[in-house]
CHARMM-style PDB file with segment names, atoms N, HN, CA, C and O in Angstrom:
ATOM      1  N   UNK     1       1.241  13.612  12.987  1.00  0.00      PROA
ATOM      2  CA  UNK     1       1.687  12.217  13.167  1.00  0.00      PROA
ATOM      3  C   UNK     1       1.177  11.419  11.957  1.00  0.00      PROA
ATOM      4  O   UNK     1      -0.001  11.402  11.600  1.00  0.00      PROA
ATOM      5  N   UNK     2       2.226  10.730  11.338  1.00  0.00      PROA
ATOM      6  HN  UNK     2       3.183  10.743  11.628  1.00  0.00      PROA
ATOM      7  CA  UNK     2       1.926   9.944  10.139  1.00  0.00      PROA
ATOM      8  C   UNK     2       1.122   8.784  10.355  1.00  0.00      PROA
ATOM      9  O   UNK     2       1.306   8.086  11.351  1.00  0.00      PROA
ATOM     10  N   UNK     3       0.145   8.488   9.409  1.00  0.00      PROA
ATOM     11  HN  UNK     3      -0.005   9.055   8.599  1.00  0.00      PROA
ATOM     12  CA  UNK     3      -0.657   7.253   9.468  1.00  0.00      PROA
ATOM     13  C   UNK     3      -0.064   6.210   8.605  1.00  0.00      PROA
ATOM     14  O   UNK     3       0.753   6.546   7.747  1.00  0.00      PROA
ATOM     15  N   UNK     4      -0.411   4.951   8.762  1.00  0.00      PROA
ATOM     16  HN  UNK     4      -1.075   4.678   9.459  1.00  0.00      PROA
ATOM     17  CA  UNK     4       0.127   3.894   8.072  1.00  0.00      PROA
ATOM     18  C   UNK     4      -0.859   2.994   7.248  1.00  0.00      PROA
ATOM     19  O   UNK     4      -1.899   2.581   7.760  1.00  0.00      PROA
ATOM     20  N   UNK     5      -0.518   2.716   6.015  1.00  0.00      PROA
ATOM     21  HN  UNK     5       0.327   3.052   5.599  1.00  0.00      PROA
ATOM     22  CA  UNK     5      -1.337   1.758   5.262  1.00  0.00      PROA
ATOM     23  C   UNK     5      -0.620   0.443   5.310  1.00  0.00      PROA
ATOM     24  O   UNK     5       0.570   0.362   5.004  1.00  0.00      PROA
ATOM     25  N   UNK     6      -1.355  -0.618   5.702  1.00  0.00      PROA
ATOM     26  HN  UNK     6      -2.321  -0.552   5.951  1.00  0.00      PROA
ATOM     27  CA  UNK     6      -0.717  -1.870   5.919  1.00  0.00      PROA
ATOM     28  C   UNK     6      -1.234  -2.963   4.889  1.00  0.00      PROA
ATOM     29  O   UNK     6      -2.298  -2.812   4.290  1.00  0.00      PROA
ATOM     30  N   UNK     7      -0.491  -3.976   4.735  1.00  0.00      PROA
ATOM     31  HN  UNK     7       0.374  -4.099   5.222  1.00  0.00      PROA
ATOM     32  CA  UNK     7      -0.851  -5.130   3.832  1.00  0.00      PROA
ATOM     33  C   UNK     7      -2.009  -5.887   4.591  1.00  0.00      PROA
ATOM     34  O   UNK     7      -1.930  -6.121   5.797  1.00  0.00      PROA
ATOM     35  N   UNK     8      -3.074  -6.250   3.827  1.00  0.00      PROA
ATOM     36  HN  UNK     8      -3.139  -6.060   2.847  1.00  0.00      PROA
ATOM     37  CA  UNK     8      -4.210  -6.871   4.459  1.00  0.00      PROA
ATOM     38  C   UNK     8      -4.071  -8.489   4.199  1.00  0.00      PROA
ATOM     39  O   UNK     8      -4.834  -9.298   4.727  1.00  0.00      PROA
ATOM     40  N   UNK     9      -3.128  -8.812   3.424  1.00  0.00      PROA
ATOM     41  HN  UNK     9      -2.507  -8.155   2.996  1.00  0.00      PROA
ATOM     42  CA  UNK     9      -2.818 -10.229   3.150  1.00  0.00      PROA
ATOM     43  C   UNK     9      -1.295 -10.520   3.014  1.00  0.00      PROA
ATOM     44  O   UNK     9      -0.533  -9.582   2.783  1.00  0.00      PROA
ATOM     45  N   UNK    10      -0.862 -11.695   3.140  1.00  0.00      PROA
ATOM     46  HN  UNK    10      -1.481 -12.458   3.328  1.00  0.00      PROA
ATOM     47  CA  UNK    10       0.483 -12.104   2.878  1.00  0.00      PROA
ATOM     48  C   UNK    10       0.643 -12.264   1.313  1.00  0.00      PROA
ATOM     49  O   UNK    10      -0.206 -12.888   0.677  1.00  0.00      PROA
ATOM     50  N   UNK    11       1.620 -11.755   0.767  1.00  0.00      PROA
ATOM     51  HN  UNK    11       2.310 -11.248   1.284  1.00  0.00      PROA
ATOM     52  CA  UNK    11       1.781 -11.940  -0.688  1.00  0.00      PROA
ATOM     53  C   UNK    11       3.030 -11.102  -1.106  1.00  0.00      PROA
ATOM     54  O   UNK    11       3.868 -10.735  -0.282  1.00  0.00      PROA
ATOM     55  N   UNK    12       3.100 -10.822  -2.442  1.00  0.00      PROA
ATOM     56  HN  UNK    12       2.419 -11.120  -3.112  1.00  0.00      PROA
ATOM     57  CA  UNK    12       4.133 -10.158  -3.094  1.00  0.00      PROA
ATOM     58  C   UNK    12       3.533  -8.835  -3.585  1.00  0.00      PROA
ATOM     59  O   UNK    12       2.398  -8.792  -4.059  1.00  0.00      PROA
ATOM     60  N   UNK    13       4.332  -7.737  -3.460  1.00  0.00      PROA
ATOM     61  HN  UNK    13       5.254  -7.772  -3.074  1.00  0.00      PROA
ATOM     62  CA  UNK    13       3.878  -6.434  -3.956  1.00  0.00      PROA
ATOM     63  C   UNK    13       4.131  -6.539  -5.475  1.00  0.00      PROA
ATOM     64  O   UNK    13       5.256  -6.612  -5.967  1.00  0.00      PROA
ATOM     65  N   UNK    14       2.951  -6.539  -6.182  1.00  0.00      PROA
ATOM     66  HN  UNK    14       2.037  -6.480  -5.782  1.00  0.00      PROA
ATOM     67  CA  UNK    14       2.971  -6.689  -7.660  1.00  0.00      PROA
ATOM     68  C   UNK    14       3.186  -5.291  -8.328  1.00  0.00      PROA
ATOM     69  O   UNK    14       3.988  -5.171  -9.255  1.00  0.00      PROA
ATOM     70  N   UNK    15       2.437  -4.197  -7.832  1.00  0.00      PROA
ATOM     71  HN  UNK    15       1.785  -4.294  -7.080  1.00  0.00      PROA
ATOM     72  CA  UNK    15       2.589  -2.945  -8.393  1.00  0.00      PROA
ATOM     73  C   UNK    15       2.210  -1.800  -7.305  1.00  0.00      PROA
ATOM     74  O   UNK    15       1.234  -1.856  -6.558  1.00  0.00      PROA
ATOM     75  N   UNK    16       3.059  -0.871  -7.351  1.00  0.00      PROA
ATOM     76  HN  UNK    16       3.852  -0.826  -7.958  1.00  0.00      PROA
ATOM     77  CA  UNK    16       2.814   0.317  -6.507  1.00  0.00      PROA
ATOM     78  C   UNK    16       2.079   1.392  -7.361  1.00  0.00      PROA
ATOM     79  O   UNK    16       2.572   1.789  -8.417  1.00  0.00      PROA
ATOM     80  N   UNK    17       0.938   1.838  -6.904  1.00  0.00      PROA
ATOM     81  HN  UNK    17       0.537   1.516  -6.046  1.00  0.00      PROA
ATOM     82  CA  UNK    17       0.148   2.811  -7.721  1.00  0.00      PROA
ATOM     83  C   UNK    17       0.341   4.264  -7.349  1.00  0.00      PROA
ATOM     84  O   UNK    17      -0.210   5.110  -8.053  1.00  0.00      PROA
ATOM     85  N   UNK    18       1.059   4.631  -6.328  1.00  0.00      PROA
ATOM     86  HN  UNK    18       1.507   3.944  -5.756  1.00  0.00      PROA
ATOM     87  CA  UNK    18       1.231   5.997  -5.926  1.00  0.00      PROA
ATOM     88  C   UNK    18       2.753   6.350  -5.743  1.00  0.00      PROA
ATOM     89  O   UNK    18       3.618   5.474  -5.746  1.00  0.00      PROA
ATOM     90  N   UNK    19       3.013   7.633  -5.590  1.00  0.00      PROA
ATOM     91  HN  UNK    19       2.310   8.344  -5.588  1.00  0.00      PROA
ATOM     92  CA  UNK    19       4.360   8.087  -5.358  1.00  0.00      PROA
ATOM     93  C   UNK    19       4.336   9.085  -4.156  1.00  0.00      PROA
ATOM     94  O   UNK    19       3.271   9.568  -3.773  1.00  0.00      PROA
ATOM     95  N   UNK    20       5.470   9.367  -3.599  1.00  0.00      PROA
ATOM     96  HN  UNK    20       6.335   8.975  -3.910  1.00  0.00      PROA
ATOM     97  CA  UNK    20       5.569  10.299  -2.506  1.00  0.00      PROA
ATOM     98  C   UNK    20       4.984  11.720  -2.934  1.00  0.00      PROA
ATOM     99  O   UNK    20       5.398  12.267  -3.957  1.00  0.00      PROA
ATOM    100  N   UNK    21       4.102  12.249  -2.201  1.00  0.00      PROA
ATOM    101  HN  UNK    21       3.766  11.805  -1.370  1.00  0.00      PROA
ATOM    102  CA  UNK    21       3.565  13.482  -2.624  1.00  0.00      PROA
ATOM    103  C   UNK    21       2.099  13.367  -3.167  1.00  0.00      PROA
ATOM    104  O   UNK    21       1.325  14.324  -3.145  1.00  0.00      PROA
ATOM    105  N   UNK    22       1.790  12.199  -3.627  1.00  0.00      PROA
ATOM    106  HN  UNK    22       2.419  11.422  -3.645  1.00  0.00      PROA
ATOM    107  CA  UNK    22       0.363  11.928  -4.057  1.00  0.00      PROA
ATOM    108  C   UNK    22      -0.631  12.080  -3.021  1.00  0.00      PROA
ATOM    109  O   UNK    22      -0.443  11.669  -1.876  1.00  0.00      PROA
ATOM    110  N   UNK    23      -1.713  12.678  -3.410  1.00  0.00      PROA
ATOM    111  HN  UNK    23      -1.865  13.012  -4.340  1.00  0.00      PROA
ATOM    112  CA  UNK    23      -2.941  12.992  -2.505  1.00  0.00      PROA
ATOM    113  C   UNK    23      -3.727  11.768  -2.634  1.00  0.00      PROA
ATOM    114  O   UNK    23      -3.851  11.318  -3.774  1.00  0.00      PROA
ATOM    115  N   UNK    24      -4.272  11.161  -1.675  1.00  0.00      PROA
ATOM    116  HN  UNK    24      -4.171  11.526  -0.750  1.00  0.00      PROA
ATOM    117  CA  UNK    24      -5.029   9.927  -1.691  1.00  0.00      PROA
ATOM    118  C   UNK    24      -6.391  10.237  -0.840  1.00  0.00      PROA
ATOM    119  O   UNK    24      -6.429  11.047   0.086  1.00  0.00      PROA
ATOM    120  N   UNK    25      -7.412   9.529  -1.262  1.00  0.00      PROA
ATOM    121  HN  UNK    25      -7.382   8.871  -2.014  1.00  0.00      PROA
ATOM    122  CA  UNK    25      -8.754   9.639  -0.602  1.00  0.00      PROA
ATOM    123  C   UNK    25      -9.059   8.211  -0.208  1.00  0.00      PROA
ATOM    124  O   UNK    25      -8.479   7.242  -0.697  1.00  0.00      PROA
ATOM    125  N   UNK    26     -10.033   8.144   0.733  1.00  0.00      PROA
ATOM    126  HN  UNK    26     -10.505   8.931   1.131  1.00  0.00      PROA
ATOM    127  CA  UNK    26     -10.512   6.886   1.142  1.00  0.00      PROA
ATOM    128  C   UNK    26     -10.901   6.010  -0.050  1.00  0.00      PROA
ATOM    129  O   UNK    26     -11.687   6.454  -0.887  1.00  0.00      PROA
ATOM    130  N   UNK    27     -10.422   4.875  -0.153  1.00  0.00      PROA
ATOM    131  HN  UNK    27      -9.783   4.514   0.527  1.00  0.00      PROA
ATOM    132  CA  UNK    27     -10.773   4.001  -1.365  1.00  0.00      PROA
ATOM    133  C   UNK    27      -9.803   3.987  -2.473  1.00  0.00      PROA
ATOM    134  O   UNK    27      -9.897   3.119  -3.340  1.00  0.00      PROA
ATOM    135  N   UNK    28      -8.741   5.014  -2.517  1.00  0.00      PROA
ATOM    136  HN  UNK    28      -8.664   5.719  -1.813  1.00  0.00      PROA
ATOM    137  CA  UNK    28      -7.773   5.127  -3.480  1.00  0.00      PROA
ATOM    138  C   UNK    28      -6.848   3.783  -3.483  1.00  0.00      PROA
ATOM    139  O   UNK    28      -6.266   3.432  -2.456  1.00  0.00      PROA
ATOM    140  N   UNK    29      -6.762   3.132  -4.579  1.00  0.00      PROA
ATOM    141  HN  UNK    29      -7.235   3.417  -5.413  1.00  0.00      PROA
ATOM    142  CA  UNK    29      -5.782   1.943  -4.669  1.00  0.00      PROA
ATOM    143  C   UNK    29      -4.400   2.384  -4.632  1.00  0.00      PROA
ATOM    144  O   UNK    29      -3.987   3.114  -5.533  1.00  0.00      PROA
ATOM    145  N   UNK    30      -3.624   2.008  -3.658  1.00  0.00      PROA
ATOM    146  HN  UNK    30      -3.959   1.415  -2.926  1.00  0.00      PROA
ATOM    147  CA  UNK    30      -2.265   2.499  -3.430  1.00  0.00      PROA
ATOM    148  C   UNK    30      -1.228   1.463  -3.956  1.00  0.00      PROA
ATOM    149  O   UNK    30      -0.090   1.795  -4.290  1.00  0.00      PROA
ATOM    150  N   UNK    31      -1.675   0.243  -4.004  1.00  0.00      PROA
ATOM    151  HN  UNK    31      -2.599  -0.026  -3.733  1.00  0.00      PROA
ATOM    152  CA  UNK    31      -0.773  -0.920  -4.399  1.00  0.00      PROA
ATOM    153  C   UNK    31      -1.701  -2.133  -4.727  1.00  0.00      PROA
ATOM    154  O   UNK    31      -2.850  -2.247  -4.300  1.00  0.00      PROA
ATOM    155  N   UNK    32      -1.062  -3.022  -5.536  1.00  0.00      PROA
ATOM    156  HN  UNK    32      -0.129  -2.929  -5.883  1.00  0.00      PROA
ATOM    157  CA  UNK    32      -1.739  -4.311  -5.758  1.00  0.00      PROA
ATOM    158  C   UNK    32      -0.783  -5.390  -5.233  1.00  0.00      PROA
ATOM    159  O   UNK    32       0.404  -5.375  -5.558  1.00  0.00      PROA
ATOM    160  N   UNK    33      -1.277  -6.289  -4.455  1.00  0.00      PROA
ATOM    161  HN  UNK    33      -2.242  -6.301  -4.192  1.00  0.00      PROA
ATOM    162  CA  UNK    33      -0.573  -7.477  -3.969  1.00  0.00      PROA
ATOM    163  C   UNK    33      -1.000  -8.727  -4.735  1.00  0.00      PROA
ATOM    164  O   UNK    33      -2.152  -8.867  -5.146  1.00  0.00      PROA
ATOM    165  N   UNK    34      -0.056  -9.609  -4.909  1.00  0.00      PROA
ATOM    166  HN  UNK    34       0.880  -9.495  -4.576  1.00  0.00      PROA
ATOM    167  CA  UNK    34      -0.281 -10.917  -5.649  1.00  0.00      PROA
ATOM    168  C   UNK    34      -0.225 -12.014  -4.546  1.00  0.00      PROA
ATOM    169  O   UNK    34       0.753 -12.089  -3.803  1.00  0.00      PROA
ATOM    170  N   UNK    35      -1.195 -12.796  -4.455  1.00  0.00      PROA
ATOM    171  HN  UNK    35      -1.990 -12.735  -5.059  1.00  0.00      PROA
ATOM    172  CA  UNK    35      -1.130 -13.984  -3.618  1.00  0.00      PROA
ATOM    173  C   UNK    35      -1.946 -15.151  -4.215  1.00  0.00      PROA
ATOM    174  O   UNK    35      -3.145 -15.040  -4.470  1.00  0.00      PROA
ATOM    175  N   UNK    36      -1.266 -16.222  -4.413  1.00  0.00      PROA
ATOM    176  HN  UNK    36      -0.292 -16.313  -4.206  1.00  0.00      PROA
ATOM    177  CA  UNK    36      -1.860 -17.500  -4.944  1.00  0.00      PROA
ATOM    178  C   UNK    36      -2.458 -17.101  -6.316  1.00  0.00      PROA
ATOM    179  O   UNK    36      -3.609 -17.452  -6.572  1.00  0.00      PROA
ATOM    180  N   UNK    37      -1.718 -16.368  -7.233  1.00  0.00      PROA
ATOM    181  HN  UNK    37      -0.782 -16.084  -7.025  1.00  0.00      PROA
ATOM    182  CA  UNK    37      -2.064 -15.986  -8.503  1.00  0.00      PROA
ATOM    183  C   UNK    37      -3.199 -15.111  -8.623  1.00  0.00      PROA
ATOM    184  O   UNK    37      -3.728 -14.936  -9.721  1.00  0.00      PROA
ATOM    185  N   UNK    38      -3.634 -14.524  -7.529  1.00  0.00      PROA
ATOM    186  HN  UNK    38      -3.205 -14.667  -6.637  1.00  0.00      PROA
ATOM    187  CA  UNK    38      -4.742 -13.489  -7.534  1.00  0.00      PROA
ATOM    188  C   UNK    38      -4.152 -12.179  -7.112  1.00  0.00      PROA
ATOM    189  O   UNK    38      -3.317 -12.055  -6.216  1.00  0.00      PROA
ATOM    190  N   UNK    39      -4.671 -11.188  -7.852  1.00  0.00      PROA
ATOM    191  HN  UNK    39      -5.349 -11.288  -8.580  1.00  0.00      PROA
ATOM    192  CA  UNK    39      -4.302  -9.816  -7.585  1.00  0.00      PROA
ATOM    193  C   UNK    39      -5.315  -9.147  -6.575  1.00  0.00      PROA
ATOM    194  O   UNK    39      -6.530  -9.205  -6.761  1.00  0.00      PROA
ATOM    195  N   UNK    40      -4.775  -8.548  -5.561  1.00  0.00      PROA
ATOM    196  HN  UNK    40      -3.788  -8.501  -5.410  1.00  0.00      PROA
ATOM    197  CA  UNK    40      -5.763  -8.003  -4.573  1.00  0.00      PROA
ATOM    198  C   UNK    40      -5.278  -6.510  -4.280  1.00  0.00      PROA
ATOM    199  O   UNK    40      -4.159  -6.272  -3.825  1.00  0.00      PROA
ATOM    200  N   UNK    41      -6.183  -5.566  -4.569  1.00  0.00      PROA
ATOM    201  HN  UNK    41      -7.092  -5.759  -4.938  1.00  0.00      PROA
ATOM    202  CA  UNK    41      -5.841  -4.135  -4.405  1.00  0.00      PROA
ATOM    203  C   UNK    41      -5.657  -3.748  -2.923  1.00  0.00      PROA
ATOM    204  O   UNK    41      -6.412  -4.236  -2.082  1.00  0.00      PROA
ATOM    205  N   UNK    42      -4.743  -2.942  -2.596  1.00  0.00      PROA
ATOM    206  HN  UNK    42      -4.129  -2.546  -3.279  1.00  0.00      PROA
ATOM    207  CA  UNK    42      -4.623  -2.355  -1.150  1.00  0.00      PROA
ATOM    208  C   UNK    42      -5.240  -0.919  -1.338  1.00  0.00      PROA
ATOM    209  O   UNK    42      -4.808  -0.135  -2.182  1.00  0.00      PROA
ATOM    210  N   UNK    43      -6.188  -0.659  -0.565  1.00  0.00      PROA
ATOM    211  HN  UNK    43      -6.539  -1.296   0.122  1.00  0.00      PROA
ATOM    212  CA  UNK    43      -6.821   0.775  -0.583  1.00  0.00      PROA
ATOM    213  C   UNK    43      -6.596   1.495   0.636  1.00  0.00      PROA
ATOM    214  O   UNK    43      -6.415   0.942   1.721  1.00  0.00      PROA
ATOM    215  N   UNK    44      -6.610   2.852   0.428  1.00  0.00      PROA
ATOM    216  HN  UNK    44      -6.756   3.301  -0.453  1.00  0.00      PROA
ATOM    217  CA  UNK    44      -6.438   3.810   1.582  1.00  0.00      PROA
ATOM    218  C   UNK    44      -7.736   3.735   2.340  1.00  0.00      PROA
ATOM    219  O   UNK    44      -8.836   3.663   1.791  1.00  0.00      PROA
ATOM    220  N   UNK    45      -7.530   3.757   3.667  1.00  0.00      PROA
ATOM    221  HN  UNK    45      -6.637   3.816   4.113  1.00  0.00      PROA
ATOM    222  CA  UNK    45      -8.802   3.762   4.543  1.00  0.00      PROA
ATOM    223  C   UNK    45      -9.022   5.271   5.066  1.00  0.00      PROA
ATOM    224  O   UNK    45      -9.909   5.484   5.893  1.00  0.00      PROA
ATOM    225  N   UNK    46      -8.232   6.293   4.593  1.00  0.00      PROA
ATOM    226  HN  UNK    46      -7.511   6.120   3.921  1.00  0.00      PROA
ATOM    227  CA  UNK    46      -8.429   7.618   5.068  1.00  0.00      PROA
ATOM    228  C   UNK    46      -7.842   8.511   3.991  1.00  0.00      PROA
ATOM    229  O   UNK    46      -7.275   7.999   3.026  1.00  0.00      PROA
ATOM    230  N   UNK    47      -7.954   9.803   4.113  1.00  0.00      PROA
ATOM    231  HN  UNK    47      -8.415  10.220   4.897  1.00  0.00      PROA
ATOM    232  CA  UNK    47      -7.385  10.624   3.050  1.00  0.00      PROA
ATOM    233  C   UNK    47      -6.120  11.328   3.584  1.00  0.00      PROA
ATOM    234  O   UNK    47      -5.974  11.449   4.801  1.00  0.00      PROA
ATOM    235  N   UNK    48      -5.229  11.781   2.744  1.00  0.00      PROA
ATOM    236  HN  UNK    48      -5.347  11.683   1.756  1.00  0.00      PROA
ATOM    237  CA  UNK    48      -4.145  12.354   3.116  1.00  0.00      PROA
ATOM    238  C   UNK    48      -3.094  12.443   1.975  1.00  0.00      PROA
ATOM    239  O   UNK    48      -3.492  12.343   0.814  1.00  0.00      PROA
ATOM    240  N   UNK    49      -1.776  12.624   2.238  1.00  0.00      PROA
ATOM    241  HN  UNK    49      -1.452  12.705   3.180  1.00  0.00      PROA
ATOM    242  CA  UNK    49      -0.686  12.732   1.186  1.00  0.00      PROA
ATOM    243  C   UNK    49       0.341  11.707   1.657  1.00  0.00      PROA
ATOM    244  O   UNK    49       0.740  11.607   2.817  1.00  0.00      PROA
ATOM    245  N   UNK    50       0.759  10.886   0.522  1.00  0.00      PROA
ATOM    246  HN  UNK    50       0.435  10.967  -0.420  1.00  0.00      PROA
ATOM    247  CA  UNK    50       1.770   9.950   0.771  1.00  0.00      PROA
ATOM    248  C   UNK    50       3.095  10.558   1.232  1.00  0.00      PROA
ATOM    249  O   UNK    50       3.640  11.382   0.498  1.00  0.00      PROA
ATOM    250  N   UNK    51       3.627  10.227   2.343  1.00  0.00      PROA
ATOM    251  HN  UNK    51       3.184   9.557   2.939  1.00  0.00      PROA
ATOM    252  CA  UNK    51       4.900  10.769   2.766  1.00  0.00      PROA
ATOM    253  C   UNK    51       6.061   9.829   2.677  1.00  0.00      PROA
ATOM    254  O   UNK    51       7.218  10.248   2.641  1.00  0.00      PROA
ATOM    255  N   UNK    52       5.764   8.602   2.645  1.00  0.00      PROA
ATOM    256  HN  UNK    52       4.824   8.261   2.675  1.00  0.00      PROA
ATOM    257  CA  UNK    52       6.894   7.522   2.573  1.00  0.00      PROA
ATOM    258  C   UNK    52       6.412   6.293   2.028  1.00  0.00      PROA
ATOM    259  O   UNK    52       5.328   5.838   2.393  1.00  0.00      PROA
ATOM    260  N   UNK    53       7.179   5.681   1.123  1.00  0.00      PROA
ATOM    261  HN  UNK    53       8.059   6.050   0.826  1.00  0.00      PROA
ATOM    262  CA  UNK    53       6.844   4.345   0.604  1.00  0.00      PROA
ATOM    263  C   UNK    53       7.833   3.385   1.352  1.00  0.00      PROA
ATOM    264  O   UNK    53       9.040   3.618   1.295  1.00  0.00      PROA
ATOM    265  N   UNK    54       7.363   2.348   2.028  1.00  0.00      PROA
ATOM    266  HN  UNK    54       6.383   2.159   2.074  1.00  0.00      PROA
ATOM    267  CA  UNK    54       8.108   1.530   2.833  1.00  0.00      PROA
ATOM    268  C   UNK    54       8.373   0.141   2.220  1.00  0.00      PROA
ATOM    269  O   UNK    54       8.960  -0.712   2.885  1.00  0.00      PROA
ATOM    270  N   UNK    55       7.956  -0.098   0.976  1.00  0.00      PROA
ATOM    271  HN  UNK    55       7.479   0.595   0.435  1.00  0.00      PROA
ATOM    272  CA  UNK    55       8.132  -1.405   0.255  1.00  0.00      PROA
ATOM    273  C   UNK    55       8.585  -1.071  -1.077  1.00  0.00      PROA
ATOM    274  O   UNK    55       8.896   0.072  -1.413  1.00  0.00      PROA
ATOM    275  N   UNK    56       8.620  -2.154  -1.879  1.00  0.00      PROA
ATOM    276  HN  UNK    56       8.367  -3.082  -1.606  1.00  0.00      PROA
ATOM    277  CA  UNK    56       9.019  -2.000  -3.285  1.00  0.00      PROA
ATOM    278  C   UNK    56       8.417  -3.153  -4.089  1.00  0.00      PROA
ATOM    279  O   UNK    56       8.194  -4.234  -3.543  1.00  0.00      PROA
ATOM    280  N   UNK    57       8.141  -2.927  -5.435  1.00  0.00      PROA
ATOM    281  HN  UNK    57       8.322  -2.049  -5.879  1.00  0.00      PROA
ATOM    282  CA  UNK    57       7.656  -3.919  -6.225  1.00  0.00      PROA
ATOM    283  C   UNK    57       8.508  -5.162  -6.270  1.00  0.00      PROA
ATOM    284  O   UNK    57       9.728  -5.066  -6.403  1.00  0.00      PROA
ATOM    285  N   UNK    58       7.891  -6.344  -6.162  1.00  0.00      PROA
ATOM    286  HN  UNK    58       6.900  -6.422  -6.054  1.00  0.00      PROA
ATOM    287  CA  UNK    58       8.490  -7.696  -6.118  1.00  0.00      PROA
ATOM    288  C   UNK    58       8.813  -8.123  -4.671  1.00  0.00      PROA
ATOM    289  O   UNK    58       9.209  -9.267  -4.447  1.00  0.00      PROA
ATOM    290  N   UNK    59       8.653  -7.244  -3.715  1.00  0.00      PROA
ATOM    291  HN  UNK    59       8.331  -6.314  -3.897  1.00  0.00      PROA
ATOM    292  CA  UNK    59       8.974  -7.694  -2.303  1.00  0.00      PROA
ATOM    293  C   UNK    59       7.854  -8.423  -1.728  1.00  0.00      PROA
ATOM    294  O   UNK    59       6.685  -8.057  -1.855  1.00  0.00      PROA
ATOM    295  N   UNK    60       8.255  -9.537  -1.048  1.00  0.00      PROA
ATOM    296  HN  UNK    60       9.204  -9.835  -0.945  1.00  0.00      PROA
ATOM    297  CA  UNK    60       7.263 -10.368  -0.173  1.00  0.00      PROA
ATOM    298  C   UNK    60       6.943  -9.636   1.141  1.00  0.00      PROA
ATOM    299  O   UNK    60       7.814  -9.175   1.878  1.00  0.00      PROA
ATOM    300  N   UNK    61       5.632  -9.568   1.373  1.00  0.00      PROA
ATOM    301  HN  UNK    61       4.923  -9.943   0.774  1.00  0.00      PROA
ATOM    302  CA  UNK    61       5.178  -8.831   2.625  1.00  0.00      PROA
ATOM    303  C   UNK    61       4.186  -9.738   3.327  1.00  0.00      PROA
ATOM    304  O   UNK    61       3.486 -10.547   2.717  1.00  0.00      PROA
ATOM    305  N   UNK    62       4.161  -9.567   4.606  1.00  0.00      PROA
ATOM    306  HN  UNK    62       4.729  -8.910   5.101  1.00  0.00      PROA
ATOM    307  CA  UNK    62       3.320 -10.247   5.493  1.00  0.00      PROA
ATOM    308  C   UNK    62       2.071  -9.446   5.835  1.00  0.00      PROA
ATOM    309  O   UNK    62       2.060  -8.216   5.817  1.00  0.00      PROA
ATOM    310  N   UNK    63       1.010 -10.205   6.151  1.00  0.00      PROA
ATOM    311  HN  UNK    63       1.019 -11.205   6.166  1.00  0.00      PROA
ATOM    312  CA  UNK    63      -0.197  -9.474   6.627  1.00  0.00      PROA
ATOM    313  C   UNK    63       0.063  -8.627   7.845  1.00  0.00      PROA
ATOM    314  O   UNK    63       0.586  -9.086   8.861  1.00  0.00      PROA
ATOM    315  N   UNK    64      -0.319  -7.378   7.708  1.00  0.00      PROA
ATOM    316  HN  UNK    64      -0.744  -7.005   6.883  1.00  0.00      PROA
ATOM    317  CA  UNK    64      -0.053  -6.389   8.779  1.00  0.00      PROA
ATOM    318  C   UNK    64       1.126  -5.577   8.652  1.00  0.00      PROA
ATOM    319  O   UNK    64       1.316  -4.628   9.413  1.00  0.00      PROA
ATOM    320  N   UNK    65       1.971  -5.906   7.689  1.00  0.00      PROA
ATOM    321  HN  UNK    65       1.817  -6.677   7.071  1.00  0.00      PROA
ATOM    322  CA  UNK    65       3.202  -5.081   7.523  1.00  0.00      PROA
ATOM    323  C   UNK    65       2.898  -3.740   6.837  1.00  0.00      PROA
ATOM    324  O   UNK    65       2.142  -3.637   5.871  1.00  0.00      PROA
ATOM    325  N   UNK    66       3.550  -2.722   7.418  1.00  0.00      PROA
ATOM    326  HN  UNK    66       4.164  -2.805   8.203  1.00  0.00      PROA
ATOM    327  CA  UNK    66       3.396  -1.415   6.839  1.00  0.00      PROA
ATOM    328  C   UNK    66       3.903  -1.246   5.408  1.00  0.00      PROA
ATOM    329  O   UNK    66       4.998  -1.711   5.092  1.00  0.00      PROA
ATOM    330  N   UNK    67       3.168  -0.624   4.576  1.00  0.00      PROA
ATOM    331  HN  UNK    67       2.278  -0.247   4.832  1.00  0.00      PROA
ATOM    332  CA  UNK    67       3.566  -0.465   3.173  1.00  0.00      PROA
ATOM    333  C   UNK    67       3.847   1.066   2.798  1.00  0.00      PROA
ATOM    334  O   UNK    67       4.725   1.424   2.013  1.00  0.00      PROA
ATOM    335  N   UNK    68       3.007   1.877   3.448  1.00  0.00      PROA
ATOM    336  HN  UNK    68       2.294   1.586   4.086  1.00  0.00      PROA
ATOM    337  CA  UNK    68       3.070   3.310   3.140  1.00  0.00      PROA
ATOM    338  C   UNK    68       2.797   4.183   4.394  1.00  0.00      PROA
ATOM    339  O   UNK    68       2.077   3.743   5.290  1.00  0.00      PROA
ATOM    340  N   UNK    69       3.335   5.358   4.465  1.00  0.00      PROA
ATOM    341  HN  UNK    69       3.920   5.716   3.736  1.00  0.00      PROA
ATOM    342  CA  UNK    69       3.025   6.336   5.480  1.00  0.00      PROA
ATOM    343  C   UNK    69       2.273   7.470   4.779  1.00  0.00      PROA
ATOM    344  O   UNK    69       2.579   7.766   3.624  1.00  0.00      PROA
ATOM    345  N   UNK    70       1.298   8.116   5.434  1.00  0.00      PROA
ATOM    346  HN  UNK    70       1.049   7.876   6.372  1.00  0.00      PROA
ATOM    347  CA  UNK    70       0.766   9.279   4.853  1.00  0.00      PROA
ATOM    348  C   UNK    70       0.340  10.202   5.988  1.00  0.00      PROA
ATOM    349  O   UNK    70       0.168   9.807   7.141  1.00  0.00      PROA
ATOM    350  N   UNK    71       0.181  11.463   5.579  1.00  0.00      PROA
ATOM    351  HN  UNK    71       0.320  11.784   4.642  1.00  0.00      PROA
ATOM    352  CA  UNK    71      -0.131  12.532   6.641  1.00  0.00      PROA
ATOM    353  C   UNK    71      -1.487  13.140   6.278  1.00  0.00      PROA
ATOM    354  OT1 UNK    71      -1.972  14.029   6.978  1.00  0.00      PROA
TER     355      UNK     71
END
């Protein structure tokens, strides 16, 4: 069953740091969100392999919105 990485703040996706198939570990920065002119990294909370990217650079996201799936 796939796990999900969610946005921890409301903002815009400034940069996606991973691609499908990338292996991630706890603490890996998977994306950077921009909110109120501040850049906030989104980090993996577990290890696995990115299976799906659910967002894109420049997209506005809300706190709690799913950004990535990993297994």
